[in-house]
C-alpha positions in Angstrom: 0.1 0.1 0.0 1.4 3.7 -0.6 1.3 6.4 -2.9 1.1 6.4 -6.8 1.7 8.7 -9.8 0.5 8.7 -13.4 2.5 11.0 -15.2 2.5 12.5 -18.7 6.0 12.6 -19.8 5.2 15.7 -22.2 3.4 17.9 -20.4 4.2 16.9 -16.8 0.8 16.7 -15.7 0.3 14.1 -13.0 -2.7 12.0 -11.5 -1.7 11.2 -7.8 -3.4 8.7 -5.5 -3.1 6.2 -2.8 -4.3 2.6 -2.5 -3.9 -0.3 -0.1 -2.9 -2.2 -3.3 -0.5 -0.2 -5.8 0.1 -2.9 -8.2 -3.8 -3.5 -8.8 -4.6 0.2 -9.0 -1.7 1.2 -11.6 -3.1 -1.8 -13.7 -6.6 -0.4 -13.3 -5.4 3.0 -14.3 -3.7 1.4 -17.6 -6.4 -0.8 -18.2 -8.9 1.9 -18.1 -7.0 4.1 -20.1 -5.9 1.5 -23.1 -9.8 0.8 -23.2 -10.5 4.4 -23.5 -12.7 4.3 -20.4 -11.0 6.2 -17.9 -13.2 8.3 -15.4 -10.9 11.2 -15.8 -11.6 12.7 -18.8 -8.5 15.2 -19.3 -6.2 12.3 -18.5 -7.9 9.8 -21.0 -8.0 12.8 -23.8 -4.1 13.1 -23.1 -3.3 9.7 -23.4 -5.4 9.3 -26.5 -3.5 12.3 -28.0 0.1 11.5 -26.9 0.0 8.0 -26.6 0.8 5.0 -24.1 4.8 6.2 -24.6 4.0 9.3 -22.9 2.8 8.1 -19.7 4.9 6.5 -16.7 3.0 4.7 -13.9 5.2 4.6 -10.8 4.9 3.8 -6.9 6.2 6.9 -5.3 6.1 5.5 -1.5 5.2 2.5 0.5 3.3 2.4 3.7 4.1 -0.5 6.1 1.0 -1.6 7.7 0.8 -1.7 11.5 0.6 -5.1 13.3 -2.4 -3.5 15.5 -5.5 -5.6 15.4 -8.3 -3.7 13.2 -5.5 -1.2 11.6 -7.4 1.3 9.1 -4.8 2.6 6.8 -7.1 5.1 5.3 -5.8 8.2 7.5 -2.2 7.3 7.0 -2.4 6.8 3.4 -4.2 10.3 3.1 -1.4 11.9 4.7 1.2 10.1 3.1 -0.5 11.4 -0.3 -0.7 15.1 1.1 3.0 14.8 2.0 4.0 13.7 -1.8 1.6 16.5 -3.1 3.4 19.2 -0.9 6.7 17.7 -1.9 6.0 17.8 -5.8 4.2 21.1 -5.7 3.7 23.2 -7.9 2.5 20.3 -10.1 -0.4 20.2 -12.5 -2.6 17.6 -11.5 -5.5 15.8 -13.7 
């Protein structure tokens, strides 16, 4: 689990997010873009205009889960994402 980025290497715009399953979410974004069905219309348009080679999918940071029973990583993931947005600022987001 952690924070990821889908980045347009041509424009520098990026989609930043967090997930409990990084490989799965990156695969989902890639698949939706390839099938022209991504929910983010601006990202989909750039994918169509620039092509797949103009994008990179990356894990920015990983969060090690707590050993505590009933641990919910939601708040920790949101905070980690916020820190990355702050670190990458100013960045154009999708």
